MIGUVO-421415 format. One line per field, with one value per residue (C-alpha): x, y, z; residue number from 1; residue in one letter. Coordinates in steps of 0.1 Angstrom, whole numbers, padded with zeros to 4 digits. Layout:
// MIGUVO-421415
px: X, ...
py: Y, ...
pz: Z, ...
i: NUM, ...
aa: a, ...
This chain:
// MIGUVO-421415
px: -0001, -0031, -0065, -0078, -0116, -0133, -0166, -0165, -0202, -0201, -0178, -0190, -0163, -0135, -0155, -0155, -0177, -0166, -0189, -0182, -0152, -0141, -0119, -0114, -0109, -0117, -0087, -0070, -0051, -0059, -0044, -0067, -0055, -0069, -0075, -0041, -0022, -0019, -0020, -0037, -0040, -0072, -0083, -0114, -0139, -0167, -0172, -0208, -0208, -0192, -0195, -0164, -0164, -0130, -0117, -0095, -0062, -0061, -0091, -0114, -0104, -0095, -0115, -0146, -0168, -0159, -0122, -0109, -0093, -0089, -0062, -0065, -0031, -0041, -0026, -0032, -0012, 0024, 0053, 0088, 0111, 0147, 0168, 0178, 0143, 0156, 0164, 0139, 0109, 0079, 0044, 0013, 0015, 0052, 0067, 0100, 0099, 0133, 0151, 0174, 0185, 0159, 0153, 0165, 0138, 0145, 0109, 0075, 0047, 0011, 0001, -0031, -0017, -0037, -0038, -0015, -0031, -0040, -0025, 0008, 0010, 0036, 0027, 0042, 0066, 0096, 0098, 0103, 0119, 0104, 0122, 0090, 0082, 0045, 0046, 0076, 0067, 0029, 0017, 0045, 0048, 0056, 0072, 0043, 0016, -0007, -0011, -0029, -0027, -0059, -0054, -0075, -0070, -0044, -0027, 0010, 0006, 0029, 0057, 0050, 0051, 0084, 0098, 0087, 0101, 0136, 0140, 0124, 0146, 0148, 0171, 0198, 0199, 0220, 0191, 0181, 0154, 0136, 0107, 0081, 0062, 0029, 0012, -0023, -0040, -0014, -0007, 0026, 0036, 0033, 0051, 0080, 0082, 0084, 0110, 0132, 0130, 0139, 0169, 0181, 0182, 0196, 0165, 0160, 0188, 0166, 0133, 0111, 0085, 0052, 0036, 0001, -0008, -0042, -0045, -0035, -0063, -0087, -0080, -0042, -0051, -0067, -0034, -0010, -0012, -0011, 0021, 0037, 0025, 0039, 0072, 0072, 0062, 0092, 0116, 0104, 0098, 0124, 0151, 0146, 0142, 0120, 0097, 0078, 0050, 0035, 0004, -0010, -0039, -0062, -0092, -0080, -0081, -0115, -0128, -0116, -0132, -0164, -0159, -0154, -0185, -0207, -0195, -0206, -0239, -0236, -0259, -0241, -0236, -0230, -0221, -0220, -0191, -0195, -0208, -0177, -0153, -0146, -0136, -0115, -0097, -0090, -0072, -0047, -0043, -0042, -0010, 0010, 0024, 0049, 0050, 0064, 0096, 0103, 0128, 0113, 0082, 0059, 0048, 0021, 0012, -0018, -0025, -0059, -0076, -0110, -0134, -0147, -0125, -0151, -0140, -0173, -0166, -0168, -0131, -0115, -0144, -0138, -0099, -0101, -0120, -0093, -0063, -0045, -0051, -0046, -0026, -0048, -0036, -0055, -0063, -0062, -0027, -0017, -0032, -0010, 0021, 0028, 0044, 0036, 0001, -0006, -0035, -0023, -0056, -0077, -0047, -0041, -0017, -0032, 0001, 0022, 0025, 0041, 0069, 0080, 0098, 0132, 0138, 0127, 0130, 0134, 0120, 0101, 0085, 0049, 0046, 0061, 0039, 0007, 0017, 0023, -0012, -0029, -0013, -0020, -0056, -0061, -0043, -0067, -0097, -0086, -0080, -0117, -0129, -0113, -0128, -0163, -0157, -0127, -0091, -0100, -0122, -0090, -0071, -0034, -0030, -0052, -0031, 0000, -0015, -0025, 0011, 0021, -0003, 0012, 0048, 0038, 0025, 0054, 0083, 0073, 0048, 0065, 0097, 0113, 0104, 0141, 0146, 0151, 0149, 0160, 0136, 0160, 0158, 0120, 0116, 0142, 0122, 0091, 0107, 0117, 0082, 0070, 0093, 0069, 0043, 0047, 0058, 0026, 0006, 0027, 0006, 0014, 0052, 0070, 0091, 0123, 0116, 0113, 0145, 0163, 0150, 0135, 0161, 0172, 0153, 0182, 0178, 0158, 0136, 0152
py: 0375, 0353, 0371, 0377, 0373, 0392, 0375, 0352, 0346, 0320, 0303, 0273, 0255, 0244, 0253, 0285, 0294, 0319, 0333, 0350, 0328, 0317, 0289, 0273, 0235, 0206, 0199, 0232, 0248, 0283, 0308, 0327, 0360, 0373, 0410, 0408, 0395, 0360, 0334, 0300, 0272, 0256, 0231, 0232, 0205, 0214, 0238, 0247, 0273, 0305, 0291, 0272, 0253, 0255, 0231, 0251, 0235, 0257, 0268, 0295, 0318, 0353, 0350, 0369, 0375, 0410, 0413, 0378, 0376, 0343, 0335, 0303, 0288, 0272, 0237, 0208, 0200, 0191, 0175, 0187, 0157, 0148, 0117, 0138, 0131, 0100, 0104, 0133, 0138, 0158, 0168, 0156, 0182, 0175, 0205, 0195, 0190, 0176, 0209, 0196, 0219, 0229, 0202, 0213, 0200, 0181, 0185, 0190, 0164, 0164, 0141, 0131, 0102, 0075, 0038, 0016, 0007, -0030, -0036, -0023, -0042, -0068, -0098, -0097, -0126, -0117, -0125, -0096, -0108, -0089, -0110, -0119, -0157, -0154, -0132, -0146, -0183, -0184, -0152, -0141, -0105, -0103, -0073, -0052, -0066, -0047, -0066, -0049, -0054, -0056, -0045, -0030, -0005, -0013, -0040, -0033, -0025, 0005, -0016, -0041, -0013, 0000, -0035, -0042, -0009, -0014, -0051, -0055, -0065, -0082, -0112, -0123, -0091, -0059, -0036, -0002, -0006, 0022, 0027, 0054, 0057, 0077, 0082, 0098, 0112, 0096, 0110, 0131, 0102, 0077, 0100, 0104, 0067, 0063, 0090, 0078, 0042, 0051, 0072, 0048, 0017, 0037, 0028, 0065, 0065, 0047, 0060, 0090, 0099, 0118, 0125, 0139, 0143, 0139, 0176, 0186, 0197, 0170, 0179, 0173, 0137, 0131, 0144, 0125, 0091, 0106, 0125, 0093, 0074, 0102, 0100, 0064, 0065, 0090, 0068, 0036, 0046, 0074, 0062, 0024, 0016, -0011, 0009, -0004, 0020, 0016, 0036, 0038, 0044, 0040, 0041, 0077, 0085, 0071, 0090, 0122, 0113, 0109, 0142, 0162, 0145, 0154, 0190, 0190, 0176, 0145, 0115, 0092, 0055, 0026, 0038, 0074, 0068, 0083, 0061, 0066, 0054, 0023, 0043, 0066, 0038, 0022, 0053, 0047, 0011, 0006, 0029, -0001, -0027, -0032, -0019, -0038, -0024, -0005, -0018, -0002, -0014, -0002, -0027, -0016, -0023, -0003, -0006, -0002, -0005, -0023, -0005, -0029, -0056, -0059, -0073, -0065, -0026, -0008, 0002, -0034, -0048, -0025, -0028, -0066, -0063, -0042, -0056, -0091, -0106, -0095, -0099, -0101, -0091, -0111, -0096, -0131, -0137, -0102, -0110, -0142, -0120, -0131, -0105, -0100, -0113, -0125, -0149, -0171, -0190, -0161, -0143, -0146, -0136, -0143, -0139, -0160, -0189, -0166, -0155, -0188, -0218, -0228, -0198, -0173, -0189, -0227, -0257, -0269, -0236, -0242, -0277, -0269, -0237, -0259, -0285, -0259, -0243, -0277, -0289, -0255, -0256, -0291, -0281, -0251, -0273, -0298, -0269, -0257, -0294, -0296, -0264, -0279, -0316, -0315, -0328, -0364, -0364, -0358, -0386, -0389, -0377, -0346, -0339, -0340, -0315, -0292, -0293, -0282, -0255, -0240, -0244, -0230, -0198, -0193, -0203, -0196, -0168, -0150, -0133, -0101, -0068, -0064, -0100, -0105, -0141, -0151, -0172, -0202, -0198, -0194, -0228, -0247, -0234, -0249, -0283, -0284, -0279, -0304, -0330, -0330, -0348, -0383, -0388, -0407, -0376, -0353, -0357, -0322, -0325, -0350, -0379, -0367, -0333, -0349, -0368, -0335, -0310, -0328, -0326, -0358, -0373, -0363, -0327, -0308, -0278, -0250
pz: -0156, -0150, -0148, -0114, -0103, -0077, -0081, -0051, -0043, -0016, 0009, 0027, 0047, 0025, -0006, -0025, -0054, -0081, -0108, -0141, -0151, -0186, -0197, -0164, -0164, -0140, -0115, -0124, -0096, -0084, -0060, -0036, -0024, 0010, 0019, 0037, 0007, 0019, -0008, -0005, -0029, -0041, -0067, -0092, -0082, -0106, -0135, -0146, -0174, -0158, -0122, -0106, -0073, -0056, -0028, -0005, 0007, 0037, 0059, 0049, 0079, 0066, 0033, 0024, -0007, -0012, -0010, -0019, -0053, -0073, -0099, -0120, -0131, -0162, -0152, -0129, -0098, -0107, -0090, -0095, -0101, -0106, -0096, -0065, -0053, -0038, 0000, 0003, 0026, 0014, 0026, 0010, -0017, -0027, -0006, 0010, 0048, 0055, 0057, 0029, 0001, -0025, -0052, -0086, -0109, -0141, -0150, -0136, -0141, -0139, -0108, -0125, -0145, -0162, -0157, -0179, -0213, -0210, -0244, -0232, -0200, -0194, -0171, -0136, -0133, -0111, -0073, -0048, -0015, 0014, 0040, 0056, 0056, 0056, 0024, 0006, 0013, 0013, -0004, -0027, -0039, -0078, -0094, -0111, -0088, -0065, -0032, -0005, 0032, 0051, 0088, 0115, 0144, 0169, 0145, 0138, 0099, 0104, 0116, 0088, 0062, 0074, 0075, 0039, 0027, 0041, 0033, -0002, -0030, -0063, -0063, -0086, -0105, -0101, -0109, -0094, -0066, -0049, -0024, -0026, 0006, 0007, 0041, 0044, 0074, 0099, 0133, 0140, 0161, 0132, 0109, 0132, 0135, 0097, 0092, 0121, 0111, 0075, 0085, 0113, 0090, 0060, 0039, 0033, 0007, -0018, -0006, -0012, 0015, 0011, 0045, 0050, 0086, 0102, 0107, 0072, 0048, 0035, -0002, 0004, 0013, -0021, -0038, -0016, -0033, -0068, -0058, -0047, -0079, -0101, -0086, -0090, -0126, -0132, -0113, -0132, -0167, -0171, -0148, -0153, -0117, -0101, -0076, -0047, -0038, -0003, 0005, 0039, 0051, 0021, 0046, 0056, 0018, 0012, 0042, 0028, -0005, 0014, 0033, 0000, -0015, 0014, 0012, -0025, -0015, -0038, -0034, -0011, -0018, 0006, 0042, 0029, 0004, -0030, -0057, -0078, -0050, -0070, -0103, -0079, -0063, -0097, -0110, -0081, -0081, -0118, -0121, -0108, -0133, -0159, -0195, -0226, -0237, -0205, -0180, -0150, -0130, -0103, -0076, -0051, -0016, -0003, 0033, 0048, 0082, 0081, 0104, 0131, 0115, 0088, 0055, 0037, 0046, 0011, 0013, 0016, -0005, -0035, -0031, -0032, -0065, -0081, -0067, -0071, -0037, -0001, 0030, 0060, 0096, 0124, 0157, 0174, 0163, 0175, 0208, 0210, 0207, 0171, 0147, 0119, 0127, 0090, 0087, 0058, 0055, 0040, 0025, -0012, -0038, -0072, -0091, -0068, -0091, -0118, -0094, -0078, -0091, -0101, -0123, -0095, -0060, -0057, -0075, -0043, -0035, -0048, -0034, 0001, 0001, -0006, 0020, 0046, 0039, 0039, 0071, 0090, 0078, 0092, 0125, 0128, 0121, 0147, 0174, 0166, 0170, 0205, 0215, 0208, 0218, 0241, 0234, 0242, 0210, 0188, 0172, 0174, 0139, 0149, 0178, 0156, 0133, 0164, 0174, 0139, 0137, 0170, 0157, 0125, 0140, 0165, 0143, 0106, 0107, 0138, 0134, 0148, 0133, 0122, 0112, 0074, 0060, 0026, 0005, 0011, 0048, 0047, 0025, 0048, 0078, 0062, 0056, 0093, 0103, 0079, 0095, 0124, 0103, 0091, 0055, 0045, 0054, 0031, -0001, -0018, -0020, -0043, -0028, -0044, -0028, 0006, 0001, -0010, 0013, 0044, 0074, 0087, 0117, 0141, 0131, 0158, 0152, 0170
i: 1, 2, 3, 4, 5, 6, 7, 8, 9, 10, 11, 12, 13, 14, 15, 16, 17, 18, 19, 20, 21, 22, 23, 24, 25, 26, 27, 28, 29, 30, 31, 32, 33, 34, 35, 36, 37, 38, 39, 40, 41, 42, 43, 44, 45, 46, 47, 48, 49, 50, 51, 52, 53, 54, 55, 56, 57, 58, 59, 60, 61, 62, 63, 64, 65, 66, 67, 68, 69, 70, 71, 72, 73, 74, 75, 76, 77, 78, 79, 80, 81, 82, 83, 84, 85, 86, 87, 88, 89, 90, 91, 92, 93, 94, 95, 96, 97, 98, 99, 100, 101, 102, 103, 104, 105, 106, 107, 108, 109, 110, 111, 112, 113, 114, 115, 116, 117, 118, 119, 120, 121, 122, 123, 124, 125, 126, 127, 128, 129, 130, 131, 132, 133, 134, 135, 136, 137, 138, 139, 140, 141, 142, 143, 144, 145, 146, 147, 148, 149, 150, 151, 152, 153, 154, 155, 156, 157, 158, 159, 160, 161, 162, 163, 164, 165, 166, 167, 168, 169, 170, 171, 172, 173, 174, 175, 176, 177, 178, 179, 180, 181, 182, 183, 184, 185, 186, 187, 188, 189, 190, 191, 192, 193, 194, 195, 196, 197, 198, 199, 200, 201, 202, 203, 204, 205, 206, 207, 208, 209, 210, 211, 212, 213, 214, 215, 216, 217, 218, 219, 220, 221, 222, 223, 224, 225, 226, 227, 228, 229, 230, 231, 232, 233, 234, 235, 236, 237, 238, 239, 240, 241, 242, 243, 244, 245, 246, 247, 248, 249, 250, 251, 252, 253, 254, 255, 256, 257, 258, 259, 260, 261, 262, 263, 264, 265, 266, 267, 268, 269, 270, 271, 272, 273, 274, 275, 276, 277, 278, 279, 280, 281, 282, 283, 284, 285, 286, 287, 288, 289, 290, 291, 292, 293, 294, 295, 296, 297, 298, 299, 300, 301, 302, 303, 304, 305, 306, 307, 308, 309, 310, 311, 312, 313, 314, 315, 316, 317, 318, 319, 320, 321, 322, 323, 324, 325, 326, 327, 328, 329, 330, 331, 332, 333, 334, 335, 336, 337, 338, 339, 340, 341, 342, 343, 344, 345, 346, 347, 348, 349, 350, 351, 352, 353, 354, 355, 356, 357, 358, 359, 360, 361, 362, 363, 364, 365, 366, 367, 368, 369, 370, 371, 372, 373, 374, 375, 376, 377, 378, 379, 380, 381, 382, 383, 384, 385, 386, 387, 388, 389, 390, 391, 392, 393, 394, 395, 396, 397, 398, 399, 400, 401, 402, 403, 404, 405, 406, 407, 408, 409, 410, 411, 412, 413, 414, 415, 416, 417, 418, 419, 420, 421, 422, 423, 424, 425, 426, 427, 428, 429, 430, 431, 432, 433, 434, 435, 436, 437, 438, 439, 440, 441, 442, 443, 444, 445, 446, 447, 448, 449, 450, 451, 452, 453, 454, 455, 456, 457, 458, 459, 460, 461, 462
aa: m, n, k, e, y, l, n, v, s, r, i, a, g, p, l, l, l, v, e, g, t, s, g, v, k, y, n, e, m, a, e, i, v, t, k, d, g, e, v, r, l, g, q, v, l, e, v, n, n, d, k, v, l, l, q, l, f, e, g, p, i, g, l, n, t, t, q, s, r, v, r, f, q, g, k, s, m, e, l, a, v, s, i, d, i, l, g, r, i, f, d, g, l, g, r, p, i, d, k, a, p, k, l, i, p, e, k, e, i, d, i, n, g, s, a, i, n, p, c, r, r, d, f, p, m, e, f, i, q, t, g, i, s, a, i, d, g, m, n, t, l, v, r, g, q, k, l, p, i, f, s, a, t, g, l, p, h, n, q, l, a, a, q, i, a, r, q, s, k, i, l, g, k, d, e, k, f, a, v, v, f, g, a, m, g, i, t, y, e, e, a, n, y, f, i, t, d, f, k, k, t, g, a, i, e, r, a, v, l, f, i, n, l, a, d, d, p, t, i, e, r, i, a, t, p, r, m, a, l, s, c, a, e, y, l, a, y, e, k, d, m, h, v, l, v, i, l, t, n, m, t, n, y, c, d, a, l, r, e, i, s, a, a, r, k, e, i, p, g, r, r, g, y, p, g, y, m, y, t, d, l, s, t, i, y, e, r, a, g, r, i, k, g, r, n, g, s, i, t, q, i, p, i, l, t, m, p, e, d, d, k, t, h, p, v, p, d, l, t, g, y, i, t, e, g, q, i, i, l, a, r, e, l, h, r, s, g, i, y, p, p, i, d, v, l, p, s, l, s, r, l, k, q, k, g, i, g, p, e, h, t, r, d, d, h, a, n, v, s, n, q, l, f, a, a, y, a, r, g, k, e, a, k, e, l, a, i, i, l, g, e, a, a, l, t, p, s, d, r, l, f, v, k, f, a, d, e, y, e, t, k, f, v, s, q, d, v, y, e, e, r, t, i, q, e, t, l, d, l, g, w, k, l, l, s, l, i, p, k, d, e, l, k, r, v, k, p, e, e, i, e, k, y, m, p, k, p, e, a, e, l, k
């Protein structure tokens, strides 16, 4: 039986200070027993000689310094796993909330995993089809990549996350694919949307959900993404599955980090966030990838909301440094009724070139993507010029590219929330759009590609 300590010297909000301890380690789990015998969980935040600072998972109501007892468990937080974890729904601490039979664990794993050794990393090179043209065609997701989505309050990132979760697949291979979904600080309504959507579409059968609600303890929010990633590592590296991890909302996670830092009276950094937030985020993002000699892989899509739509805010700013690109949702497109409102011009997938081409998608993918990007950018510039100088100042060529930009947004970027396009359908749609432009303006595609893929003049864009 673990030793009990009665030396609780101070309780300040969610923090509890215990003195006279020995052998306690950082991140160790603890049980706090109230005077009524109720057991609550806590985690060690700091150890200073014989003094230990605990973060409570539940509130401090009912605790006092004279009658509360503390037992340290001698281990960090762990997640019970087995292959039967697929199809299950858990709270942010890995406790089942789906009313299904209790999970019989194969093993228990420490959720505080580590980043993949750079020497053991294998380069991401395989295309993952999400069924969303603006991602598959323009900012391709590659197996083992970490590609965040930068959103903002009021934009449909939850719908996009659910759509990616149910539609994602690896083409041309009969390999096991799973989705691990970690939600942090979301409302009950949002949680209900995700659970209902996963169940209604059948995506729940290959998914594992970890749900942390907005009114759940702050420290639980810190554990949720690590729970999700530990589950993903088990499925990927022990069960040889290809796992897509979707984490939403990383801004809520960082706010929880700031709240705990403030409670510990640490010196704040930019906008009050702790100075170690970059390091903390890297311990999450760098757990994605492929390992040499292992069949499984972990691909990660963190989703975050930018406060005041500010891309220079510390959360998107630091995330952009660690990850391999970003998908940016635009409020202007959302106001125009376009879903998903992905702004392809500032969006970027740094590993796109490794996952497209004849061995992965199609031989024309890179060129048609570049041509669509260039034509859309020119159309947007012409629209801005028309706002300043009037449409009369536009040349006939400019008007053609303005029409292309409008068609590109309404036909290529926009699609139904339950519409799944194959990569062939996405590329063919791109060629239909390019048929609006004279061939002498198509300078980024090869003549033989135009001959092979361009629809004939009689074909009309639907």
